[in-house]
TIMI-2910 file (N, C-alpha, C, CB; in pm, 1 decimal, decimal comma, always signed):
<rs>
+----------+----------+----------+----------+----------+----------+----------+----------+----------+----------+----------+----------+------+
!      n_x !      n_y !      n_z !     ca_x !     ca_y !     ca_z !      c_x !      c_y !      c_z !     cb_x !     cb_y !     cb_z ! resn !
+----------+----------+----------+----------+----------+----------+----------+----------+----------+----------+----------+----------+------+
! +14922,5 ! +22144,0 !   +442,0 ! +15015,8 ! +22232,5 !   +509,1 ! +15095,7 ! +22152,1 !   +612,1 ! +14941,0 ! +22351,0 !   +576,5 !  Met !
! +15222,9 ! +22181,5 !   +620,8 ! +15313,5 ! +22111,5 !   +711,3 ! +15303,5 ! +22170,6 !   +851,9 ! +15458,8 ! +22119,2 !   +659,7 !  Arg !
! +15293,7 ! +22082,4 !   +951,1 ! +15285,3 ! +22128,1 !  +1090,2 ! +15417,8 ! +22099,4 !  +1158,6 ! +15167,4 ! +22058,7 !  +1166,2 !  Ile !
! +15477,7 ! +22202,8 !  +1213,9 ! +15604,3 ! +22183,5 !  +1284,7 ! +15573,6 ! +22142,9 !  +1429,1 ! +15692,4 ! +22313,8 !  +1280,4 !  Lys !
! +15668,3 ! +22074,1 !  +1488,9 ! +15644,0 ! +22020,8 !  +1624,0 ! +15721,0 ! +22097,5 !  +1729,8 ! +15681,9 ! +21873,4 !  +1630,4 !  Ser !
! +15753,7 ! +22222,3 !  +1704,2 ! +15837,2 ! +22299,5 !  +1794,7 ! +15778,8 ! +22314,8 !  +1934,8 ! +15861,2 ! +22434,2 !  +1736,8 !  Gly !
! +15652,3 ! +22348,1 !  +1943,3 ! +15588,9 ! +22371,9 !  +2072,9 ! +15588,4 ! +22244,2 !  +2156,3 ! +15445,0 ! +22423,9 !  +2054,2 !  Val !
! +15551,1 ! +22134,3 !  +2093,9 ! +15541,1 ! +22008,1 !  +2166,9 ! +15678,4 ! +21955,6 !  +2207,8 ! +15469,0 ! +21903,9 !  +2082,1 !  Tyr !
! +15775,6 ! +21976,1 !  +2119,9 ! +15911,5 ! +21932,4 !  +2152,0 ! +15965,7 ! +22010,7 !  +2269,9 ! +16003,9 ! +21948,6 !  +2030,8 !  Thr !
! +15946,3 ! +22142,9 !  +2267,4 ! +15994,2 ! +22226,0 !  +2379,2 ! +15924,3 ! +22187,9 !  +2508,9 ! +15971,6 ! +22375,4 !  +2349,4 !  Arg !
! +15795,9 ! +22161,4 !  +2501,8 ! +15720,0 ! +22124,6 !  +2621,0 ! +15771,2 ! +21993,4 !  +2679,7 ! +15570,8 ! +22113,1 !  +2587,9 !  Arg !
! +15798,6 ! +21898,6 !  +2590,3 ! +15850,1 ! +21768,6 !  +2634,7 ! +15989,0 ! +21782,8 !  +2696,3 ! +15854,6 ! +21669,7 !  +2517,2 !  Arg !
! +16072,7 ! +21863,1 !  +2631,5 ! +16209,8 ! +21880,7 !  +2680,5 ! +16213,3 ! +21960,0 !  +2811,1 ! +16295,0 ! +21951,1 !  +2574,9 !  Lys !
! +16119,4 ! +22054,9 !  +2825,2 ! +16118,0 ! +22138,7 !  +2945,3 ! +16102,8 ! +22054,7 !  +3070,8 ! +16005,6 ! +22241,2 !  +2937,6 !  Arg !
! +16023,1 ! +21946,1 !  +3063,6 ! +16005,7 ! +21857,8 !  +3179,1 ! +16138,8 ! +21798,7 !  +3222,5 ! +15906,5 ! +21745,5 !  +3146,6 !  Lys !
! +16217,3 ! +21755,3 !  +3123,8 ! +16348,1 ! +21698,2 !  +3153,8 ! +16443,1 ! +21802,9 !  +3208,7 ! +16407,7 ! +21634,4 !  +3029,7 !  Tyr !
! +16442,7 ! +21923,4 !  +3149,3 ! +16531,8 ! +22027,6 !  +3197,3 ! +16498,9 ! +22067,3 !  +3341,3 ! +16523,8 ! +22149,2 !  +3106,2 !  Phe !
! +16370,5 ! +22064,8 !  +3375,8 ! +16332,8 ! +22096,8 !  +3513,5 ! +16383,3 ! +21989,8 !  +3609,8 ! +16180,2 ! +22111,1 !  +3525,6 !  Arg !
! +16376,8 ! +21863,5 !  +3568,0 ! +16426,5 ! +21755,2 !  +3652,4 ! +16578,0 ! +21761,4 !  +3667,9 ! +16385,7 ! +21620,2 !  +3594,6 !  Leu !
! +16647,2 ! +21813,4 !  +3566,3 ! +16793,4 ! +21818,9 !  +3568,6 ! +16846,4 ! +21948,6 !  +3628,0 ! +16847,7 ! +21801,7 !  +3429,0 !  Ala !
! +16758,7 ! +22033,4 !  +3677,4 ! +16802,4 ! +22161,7 !  +3730,7 ! +16898,3 ! +22141,9 !  +3847,4 ! +16682,0 ! +22245,2 !  +3774,7 !  Lys !
! +17006,8 ! +22215,9 !  +3845,8 ! +17105,2 ! +22207,1 !  +3952,5 ! +17207,0 ! +22097,4 !  +3931,5 ! +17036,7 ! +22186,3 !  +4082,1 !  Gly !
! +17203,9 ! +22030,3 !  +3817,4 ! +17299,4 ! +21923,7 !  +3790,9 ! +17435,8 ! +21980,9 !  +3755,1 ! +17248,9 ! +21833,3 !  +3678,6 !  Ser !
! +17537,1 ! +21900,6 !  +3773,6 ! +17675,5 ! +21940,7 !  +3752,2 ! +17707,6 ! +21951,9 !  +3603,5 ! +17770,1 ! +21841,6 !  +3818,9 !  Tyr !
! +17787,5 ! +22050,6 !  +3568,5 ! +17843,5 ! +22069,3 !  +3434,5 ! +17733,7 ! +22079,3 !  +3328,3 ! +17938,5 ! +21954,1 !  +3400,6 !  Ser !
! +17752,3 ! +22007,7 !  +3215,9 ! +17657,2 ! +22017,5 !  +3105,2 ! +17534,4 ! +21930,2 !  +3125,7 ! +17724,7 ! +21979,6 !  +2975,8 !  Asn !
! +17527,6 ! +21860,6 !  +3236,7 ! +17414,6 ! +21770,7 !  +3260,4 ! +17287,1 ! +21847,2 !  +3293,7 ! +17447,3 ! +21674,1 !  +3373,0 !  Lys !
! +17295,6 ! +21977,5 !  +3296,7 ! +17177,4 ! +22057,0 !  +3326,9 ! +17133,5 ! +22147,2 !  +3214,7 ! +17201,9 ! +22138,4 !  +3446,5 !  Gly !
! +17216,4 ! +22156,8 !  +3106,2 ! +17178,1 ! +22252,9 !  +3002,8 ! +17195,1 ! +22203,7 !  +2859,1 ! +17257,4 ! +22376,3 !  +3020,3 !  Asn !
! +17244,1 ! +22083,8 !  +2837,0 ! +17253,6 ! +22028,6 !  +2701,6 ! +17160,1 ! +21909,6 !  +2689,5 ! +17399,6 ! +21987,2 !  +2668,0 !  Arg !
! +17078,6 ! +21908,9 !  +2584,9 ! +16968,8 ! +21813,6 !  +2576,0 ! +17013,6 ! +21668,7 !  +2588,4 ! +16896,6 ! +21832,1 !  +2446,8 !  Trp !
! +17116,2 ! +21627,9 !  +2514,2 ! +17156,6 ! +21487,7 !  +2518,4 ! +17205,1 ! +21449,6 !  +2658,6 ! +17267,0 ! +21460,4 !  +2414,3 !  Arg !
! +17284,7 ! +21536,4 !  +2717,2 ! +17335,4 ! +21509,6 !  +2852,7 ! +17220,5 ! +21510,3 !  +2954,4 ! +17442,8 ! +21614,9 !  +2892,3 !  Met !
! +17129,7 ! +21604,3 !  +2939,4 ! +17014,8 ! +21612,9 !  +3029,8 ! +16931,7 ! +21485,6 !  +3020,2 ! +16927,7 ! +21736,8 !  +2996,9 !  Val !
! +16904,7 ! +21441,4 !  +2899,8 ! +16822,0 ! +21323,0 !  +2878,9 ! +16886,3 ! +21200,7 !  +2942,8 ! +16799,1 ! +21298,8 !  +2729,1 !  His !
! +17016,0 ! +21181,4 !  +2919,9 ! +17086,4 ! +21066,4 !  +2977,9 ! +17089,1 ! +21074,5 !  +3130,4 ! +17230,0 ! +21058,5 !  +2923,3 !  Gln !
! +17118,9 ! +21193,3 !  +3179,8 ! +17131,4 ! +21212,0 !  +3324,4 ! +16998,6 ! +21188,2 !  +3396,6 ! +17182,3 ! +21352,6 !  +3354,7 !  His !
! +16892,0 ! +21242,8 !  +3342,6 ! +16761,1 ! +21228,8 !  +3407,1 ! +16713,6 ! +21084,0 !  +3401,0 ! +16657,6 ! +21321,6 !  +3340,4 !  Val !
! +16731,4 ! +21019,1 !  +3286,7 ! +16691,2 ! +20878,4 !  +3275,7 ! +16765,2 ! +20792,5 !  +3377,2 ! +16717,0 ! +20825,8 !  +3133,9 !  Glu !
! +16896,0 ! +20813,8 !  +3388,9 ! +16976,1 ! +20735,0 !  +3482,1 ! +16938,4 ! +20764,7 !  +3627,0 ! +17124,7 ! +20762,4 !  +3460,2 !  Lys !
! +16915,0 ! +20892,4 !  +3657,8 ! +16881,4 ! +20927,1 !  +3796,1 ! +16744,2 ! +20872,7 !  +3835,1 ! +16884,9 ! +21079,1 !  +3815,1 !  Ser !
! +16649,7 ! +20872,8 !  +3742,2 ! +16518,0 ! +20816,4 !  +3772,9 ! +16527,8 ! +20665,5 !  +3794,7 ! +16418,2 ! +20847,3 !  +3659,5 !  Leu !
! +16611,7 ! +20600,3 !  +3715,0 ! +16632,6 ! +20456,3 !  +3731,2 ! +16695,3 ! +20425,9 !  +3867,3 ! +16721,8 ! +20401,6 !  +3618,1 !  Glu !
! +16797,1 ! +20504,7 !  +3903,7 ! +16863,2 ! +20483,0 !  +4033,2 ! +16769,2 ! +20510,9 !  +4148,8 ! +16987,2 ! +20571,0 !  +4045,3 !  Lys !
! +16686,1 ! +20612,7 !  +4135,0 ! +16595,5 ! +20644,3 !  +4244,9 ! +16496,1 ! +20531,2 !  +4266,1 ! +16521,5 ! +20775,7 !  +4217,9 !  Ser !
! +16454,8 ! +20465,9 !  +4157,8 ! +16364,0 ! +20351,8 !  +4170,3 ! +16431,5 ! +20238,2 !  +4245,4 ! +16317,6 ! +20303,7 !  +4031,9 !  Tyr !
! +16552,4 ! +20203,3 !  +4203,3 ! +16621,3 ! +20091,9 !  +4267,3 ! +16659,2 ! +20125,0 !  +4411,7 ! +16746,0 ! +20054,4 !  +4187,7 !  Phe !
! +16693,7 ! +20250,1 !  +4438,1 ! +16733,0 ! +20287,1 !  +4573,3 ! +16615,3 ! +20291,0 !  +4669,1 ! +16801,5 ! +20420,6 !  +4572,0 !  Asp !
! +16494,4 ! +20314,3 !  +4616,2 ! +16377,9 ! +20302,3 !  +4703,7 ! +16361,2 ! +20158,1 !  +4748,7 ! +16250,3 ! +20351,4 !  +4632,4 !  Arg !
! +16392,2 ! +20063,2 !  +4661,1 ! +16386,2 ! +19922,2 !  +4698,3 ! +16499,4 ! +19888,3 !  +4795,1 ! +16393,7 ! +19832,5 !  +4572,8 !  Lys !
! +16617,1 ! +19946,7 !  +4770,0 ! +16733,9 ! +19917,7 !  +4853,3 ! +16716,1 ! +19971,4 !  +4995,5 ! +16859,9 ! +19977,7 !  +4790,2 !  Lys !
! +16642,7 ! +20082,7 !  +5007,4 ! +16620,5 ! +20142,3 !  +5139,4 ! +16547,4 ! +20045,2 !  +5231,2 ! +16540,9 ! +20273,0 !  +5126,7 !  Lys !
! +16453,2 ! +19971,0 !  +5175,8 ! +16378,4 ! +19873,4 !  +5254,5 ! +16471,4 ! +19763,8 !  +5307,0 ! +16265,1 ! +19811,6 !  +5170,1 !  Lys !
! +16564,9 ! +19719,0 !  +5220,5 ! +16662,7 ! +19618,0 !  +5263,5 ! +16750,8 ! +19671,4 !  +5375,3 ! +16749,6 ! +19573,5 !  +5145,2 !  Arg !
! +16795,3 ! +19796,5 !  +5359,2 ! +16885,7 ! +19854,4 !  +5458,4 ! +16818,1 ! +19868,8 !  +5594,4 ! +16936,0 ! +19990,2 !  +5410,8 !  Asn !
! +16691,2 ! +19909,3 !  +5594,4 ! +16620,4 ! +19922,3 !  +5721,7 ! +16602,6 ! +19787,1 !  +5788,7 ! +16484,5 ! +19988,3 !  +5700,7 !  Tyr !
! +16571,5 ! +19684,8 !  +5710,4 ! +16555,8 ! +19551,8 !  +5768,2 ! +16686,8 ! +19505,0 !  +5832,1 ! +16509,8 ! +19451,5 !  +5660,7 !  Arg !
! +16800,6 ! +19530,6 !  +5763,8 ! +16930,8 ! +19494,2 !  +5820,7 ! +16957,1 ! +19569,2 !  +5951,3 ! +17043,1 ! +19523,3 !  +5719,9 !  Lys !
! +16919,4 ! +19697,2 !  +5954,7 ! +16937,8 ! +19777,5 !  +6074,4 ! +16855,3 ! +19723,1 !  +6190,3 ! +16900,7 ! +19922,6 !  +6046,9 !  Leu !
! +16728,6 ! +19689,9 !  +6162,2 ! +16642,0 ! +19636,0 !  +6267,3 ! +16697,1 ! +19504,6 !  +6320,7 ! +16499,2 ! +19615,8 !  +6214,6 !  Trp !
! +16742,1 ! +19418,5 !  +6231,6 ! +16794,0 ! +19288,2 !  +6273,5 ! +16918,7 ! +19306,2 !  +6358,6 ! +16825,0 ! +19199,8 !  +6151,2 !  Ile !
! +17007,6 ! +19397,8 !  +6320,5 ! +17128,9 ! +19417,5 !  +6399,7 ! +17097,1 ! +19476,2 !  +6537,2 ! +17226,2 ! +19508,8 !  +6325,2 !  Ser !
! +16995,9 ! +19563,1 !  +6545,9 ! +16955,5 ! +19617,0 !  +6677,0 ! +16897,1 ! +19507,9 !  +6765,6 ! +16853,1 ! +19730,4 !  +6659,6 !  Arg !
! +16810,2 ! +19426,9 !  +6707,6 ! +16748,6 ! +19319,2 !  +6784,9 ! +16856,3 ! +19221,8 !  +6831,3 ! +16640,7 ! +19245,4 !  +6701,1 !  Ile !
! +16949,1 ! +19189,8 !  +6744,0 ! +17057,0 ! +19096,0 !  +6777,3 ! +17143,0 ! +19150,9 !  +6890,5 ! +17144,2 ! +19067,4 !  +6653,4 !  Asn !
! +17174,5 ! +19280,3 !  +6885,6 ! +17258,1 ! +19340,5 !  +6989,4 ! +17192,4 ! +19330,8 !  +7126,7 ! +17287,2 ! +19486,5 !  +6955,8 !  Ala !
! +17063,9 ! +19360,1 !  +7133,6 ! +16993,9 ! +19354,3 !  +7262,1 ! +16972,4 ! +19209,5 !  +7305,3 ! +16858,9 ! +19427,8 !  +7253,5 !  Ile !
! +16941,5 ! +19122,4 !  +7209,1 ! +16915,8 ! +18981,8 !  +7243,6 ! +17041,3 ! +18916,2 !  +7300,1 ! +16866,3 ! +18903,7 !  +7120,0 !  Ala !
! +17156,6 ! +18954,0 !  +7248,3 ! +17281,7 ! +18894,8 !  +7297,5 ! +17314,4 ! +18940,0 !  +7439,7 ! +17397,1 ! +18931,1 !  +7204,5 !  Arg !
! +17258,6 ! +19053,0 !  +7481,6 ! +17274,9 ! +19094,2 !  +7621,7 ! +17206,5 ! +18993,7 !  +7715,3 ! +17216,5 ! +19236,7 !  +7643,8 !  Glu !
! +17104,1 ! +18925,4 !  +7663,5 ! +17033,3 ! +18822,7 !  +7740,0 ! +17084,0 ! +18682,8 !  +7706,7 ! +16883,3 ! +18831,1 !  +7713,5 !  Phe !
! +17202,7 ! +18675,0 !  +7645,9 ! +17267,7 ! +18548,2 !  +7609,2 ! +17182,5 ! +18463,0 !  +7515,5 ! +17299,7 ! +18468,4 !  +7734,2 !  Asn !
! +17120,3 ! +18527,1 !  +7418,7 ! +17039,9 ! +18456,0 !  +7320,3 ! +17062,7 ! +18523,4 !  +7184,5 ! +16887,0 ! +18455,8 !  +7360,0 !  Leu !
! +17117,6 ! +18449,4 !  +7087,8 ! +17139,5 ! +18512,3 !  +6957,0 ! +17007,8 ! +18540,1 !  +6885,0 ! +17228,4 ! +18423,3 !  +6869,8 !  Pro !
! +17015,3 ! +18622,7 !  +6783,9 ! +16897,6 ! +18668,5 !  +6710,7 ! +16814,5 ! +18552,4 !  +6657,4 ! +16939,4 ! +18758,4 !  +6596,0 !  Tyr !
! +16880,5 ! +18454,8 !  +6594,7 ! +16806,5 ! +18345,4 !  +6531,2 ! +16728,3 ! +18264,1 !  +6634,5 ! +16902,6 ! +18253,8 !  +6454,0 !  Ser !
! +16789,2 ! +18238,7 !  +6748,6 ! +16720,5 ! +18163,6 !  +6854,9 ! +16605,0 ! +18246,3 !  +6912,9 ! +16820,6 ! +18124,5 !  +6967,6 !  Lys !
! +16628,8 ! +18375,8 !  +6927,1 ! +16524,3 ! +18464,4 !  +6980,0 ! +16402,2 ! +18464,3 !  +6888,3 ! +16578,4 ! +18608,2 !  +6996,4 !  Phe !
! +16425,0 ! +18478,8 !  +6758,1 ! +16313,7 ! +18480,0 !  +6663,2 ! +16244,0 ! +18344,0 !  +6658,9 ! +16363,4 ! +18518,4 !  +6523,0 !  Met !
! +16321,8 ! +18236,5 !  +6669,7 ! +16263,4 ! +18102,5 !  +6672,6 ! +16175,2 ! +18086,0 !  +6796,3 ! +16374,2 ! +17994,7 !  +6670,7 !  Asp !
! +16221,8 ! +18137,4 !  +6908,5 ! +16143,2 ! +18131,3 !  +7031,1 ! +16013,9 ! +18210,0 !  +7021,2 ! +16224,4 ! +18182,3 !  +7146,8 !  Gly !
! +16019,8 ! +18325,8 !  +6957,0 ! +15898,0 ! +18405,9 !  +6939,6 ! +15796,9 ! +18334,2 !  +6851,1 ! +15932,0 ! +18542,9 !  +6879,5 !  Leu !
! +15845,5 ! +18270,2 !  +6744,7 ! +15755,2 ! +18198,0 !  +6655,0 ! +15690,8 ! +18080,9 !  +6728,5 ! +15830,9 ! +18147,9 !  +6530,0 !  Val !
! +15771,0 ! +18008,6 !  +6806,0 ! +15718,7 ! +17893,2 !  +6879,6 ! +15619,3 ! +17934,3 !  +6987,9 ! +15833,1 ! +17815,1 !  +6942,1 !  Lys !
! +15639,7 ! +18052,4 !  +7044,6 ! +15546,6 ! +18098,8 !  +7147,9 ! +15422,1 ! +18164,8 !  +7088,5 ! +15616,8 ! +18196,7 !  +7240,9 !  Ser !
! +15418,9 ! +18181,8 !  +6956,7 ! +15300,6 ! +18236,1 !  +6890,4 ! +15293,6 ! +18386,8 !  +6886,0 ! +15180,3 ! +18185,7 !  +6956,7 !  Gly !
! +15405,2 ! +18454,7 !  +6906,5 ! +15408,0 ! +18601,1 !  +6901,4 ! +15432,1 ! +18643,9 !  +6756,8 ! +15518,6 ! +18659,4 !  +6996,5 !  Val !
! +15340,4 ! +18721,1 !  +6703,9 ! +15357,2 ! +18771,9 !  +6567,4 ! +15377,1 ! +18922,6 !  +6573,1 ! +15234,4 ! +18735,6 !  +6477,9 !  Thr !
! +15500,8 ! +18962,1 !  +6581,5 ! +15534,7 ! +19104,2 !  +6584,7 ! +15649,9 ! +19124,2 !  +6486,4 ! +15573,5 ! +19152,6 !  +6731,3 !  Ile !
! +15642,7 ! +19231,6 !  +6409,0 ! +15743,9 ! +19249,3 !  +6304,3 ! +15875,0 ! +19304,7 !  +6359,7 ! +15691,0 ! +19342,0 !  +6195,6 !  Asn !
! +15977,6 ! +19298,5 !  +6277,3 ! +16111,7 ! +19336,6 !  +6320,8 ! +16122,8 ! +19486,4 !  +6348,4 ! +16213,8 ! +19295,9 !  +6215,9 !  Arg !
! +16045,5 ! +19565,4 !  +6278,6 ! +16048,3 ! +19709,9 !  +6302,4 ! +16002,4 ! +19741,7 !  +6444,2 ! +15959,6 ! +19783,5 !  +6200,0 !  Lys !
! +15893,7 ! +19680,3 !  +6485,6 ! +15841,8 ! +19703,5 !  +6620,7 ! +15935,4 ! +19645,0 !  +6726,4 ! +15701,5 ! +19642,6 !  +6635,3 !  Met !
! +15991,9 ! +19528,5 !  +6696,0 ! +16086,4 ! +19468,3 !  +6790,6 ! +16207,8 ! +19558,4 !  +6810,9 ! +16131,3 ! +19329,6 !  +6741,1 !  Leu !
! +16261,3 ! +19613,6 !  +6702,7 ! +16376,8 ! +19701,9 !  +6713,1 ! +16341,7 ! +19828,7 !  +6790,0 ! +16429,7 ! +19737,4 !  +6574,1 !  Ala !
! +16222,4 ! +19880,1 !  +6768,8 ! +16178,4 ! +19999,6 !  +6841,2 ! +16163,8 ! +19969,2 !  +6990,6 ! +16044,5 ! +20051,9 !  +6783,7 !  Asp !
! +16108,3 ! +19853,0 !  +7019,9 ! +16095,4 ! +19813,1 !  +7160,7 ! +16232,0 ! +19793,7 !  +7224,2 ! +16013,1 ! +19684,1 !  +7173,0 !  Met !
! +16325,7 ! +19735,6 !  +7148,7 ! +16459,3 ! +19711,0 !  +7202,0 ! +16529,2 ! +19840,8 !  +7238,7 ! +16543,0 ! +19633,7 !  +7101,5 !  Ala !
! +16505,0 ! +19945,7 !  +7161,9 ! +16571,7 ! +20073,4 !  +7186,7 ! +16496,6 ! +20156,0 !  +7291,0 ! +16584,5 ! +20152,7 !  +7056,2 !  Val !
! +16362,8 ! +20160,9 !  +7282,5 ! +16286,0 ! +20254,5 !  +7363,9 ! +16213,9 ! +20193,3 !  +7483,9 ! +16186,8 ! +20321,4 !  +7278,6 !  Asn !
! +16179,4 ! +20066,4 !  +7477,2 ! +16097,9 ! +20005,2 !  +7582,3 ! +16160,3 ! +19873,3 !  +7627,0 ! +15952,9 ! +19982,4 !  +7532,9 !  Asp !
! +16259,5 ! +19882,5 !  +7712,2 ! +16335,2 ! +19763,7 !  +7754,5 ! +16249,2 ! +19664,7 !  +7832,5 ! +16454,2 ! +19805,3 !  +7839,5 !  Lys !
! +16155,0 ! +19714,2 !  +7909,8 ! +16074,2 ! +19625,7 !  +7993,9 ! +15990,9 ! +19529,3 !  +7909,2 ! +15982,5 ! +19708,3 !  +8085,1 !  Ala !
! +15923,3 ! +19580,5 !  +7809,2 ! +15841,1 ! +19492,4 !  +7725,7 ! +15927,8 ! +19399,1 !  +7642,5 ! +15750,2 ! +19574,9 !  +7634,1 !  Ser !
! +16045,9 ! +19446,5 !  +7600,1 ! +16136,3 ! +19359,5 !  +7525,3 ! +16187,2 ! +19246,7 !  +7614,1 ! +16254,3 ! +19440,1 !  +7468,4 !  Phe !
! +16210,8 ! +19278,0 !  +7741,9 ! +16254,6 ! +19175,4 !  +7836,9 ! +16146,8 ! +19069,4 !  +7855,3 ! +16290,2 ! +19238,8 !  +7972,3 !  Thr !
! +16021,8 ! +19111,6 !  +7860,4 ! +15913,9 ! +19013,7 !  +7874,4 ! +15903,6 ! +18925,2 !  +7749,3 ! +15779,6 ! +19085,4 !  +7900,1 !  Ser !
! +15925,2 ! +18982,8 !  +7632,3 ! +15928,2 ! +18902,2 !  +7509,6 ! +16046,0 ! +18805,1 !  +7510,5 ! +15936,2 ! +18993,2 !  +7385,7 !  Leu !
! +16157,1 ! +18850,4 !  +7565,1 ! +16274,9 ! +18764,3 !  +7574,3 ! +16245,5 ! +18644,1 !  +7663,8 ! +16396,2 ! +18843,4 !  +7628,3 !  Met !
! +16177,3 ! +18667,1 !  +7775,2 ! +16141,5 ! +18556,3 !  +7865,3 ! +16045,2 ! +18459,7 !  +7796,3 ! +16078,0 ! +18610,6 !  +7995,9 !  Glu !
! +15950,0 ! +18512,2 !  +7720,4 ! +15858,3 ! +18428,2 !  +7645,4 ! +15933,5 ! +18338,2 !  +7546,7 ! +15756,5 ! +18514,7 !  +7571,2 !  Leu !
! +16030,1 ! +18397,7 !  +7477,6 ! +16106,7 ! +18322,1 !  +7378,5 ! +16190,0 ! +18214,3 !  +7445,6 ! +16197,0 ! +18415,4 !  +7297,3 !  Ala !
! +16248,8 ! +18246,7 !  +7560,9 ! +16330,3 ! +18147,0 !  +7632,1 ! +16245,8 ! +18029,5 !  +7681,0 ! +16402,0 ! +18212,2 !  +7750,9 !  Lys !
! +16123,9 ! +18060,9 !  +7731,5 ! +16033,8 ! +17954,0 !  +7776,5 ! +15993,7 ! +17863,2 !  +7661,4 ! +15908,8 ! +18013,3 !  +7841,7 !  Lys !
! +15964,9 ! +17924,1 !  +7545,2 ! +15924,8 ! +17846,1 !  +7427,9 ! +16038,4 ! +17757,7 !  +7379,5 ! +15879,1 ! +17938,5 !  +7315,0 !  Ala !
! +16161,5 ! +17807,1 !  +7389,5 ! +16276,1 ! +17727,0 !  +7345,9 ! +16305,5 ! +17612,8 !  +7444,1 ! +16400,3 ! +17816,2 !  +7330,6 !  Leu !
! +16274,6 ! +17635,4 !  +7571,3 ! +16301,8 ! +17533,0 !  +7674,1 ! +16208,4 ! +17413,7 !  +7660,8 ! +16288,4 ! +17593,3 !  +7814,4 !  Ala !
! +16090,2 ! +17433,7 !  +7605,1 ! +15992,6 ! +17324,3 !  +7593,2 ! +16035,7 ! +17219,9 !  +7496,1 ! +15859,2 ! +17376,8 !  +7552,2 !  Lys !
+----------+----------+----------+----------+----------+----------+----------+----------+----------+----------+----------+----------+------+
</rs>
């Protein structure tokens, strides 16, 4: 006896249609368009999760650079000074300190300047 695959096909397609819900034009209700749209959007979401990490790092570096230049020290020299002084703190925390806790950032700046002077 021949077994039709209607139930399984509908179940498989339903997952895609749910992911495409609210999409523009035929990208939400025609199978070929839904399949293409969902595949592409899932691919983009994967790459954009990676891109978000890059964007945050750029933001942190620009914040640190802006505050460091107020103390007449560019970002690269500041980071070099921190490495030479043995401070291991990541850029996310440095950027947070630069925005919210000026006193501790100033003390780190002095540490970096001393390390560079040696």
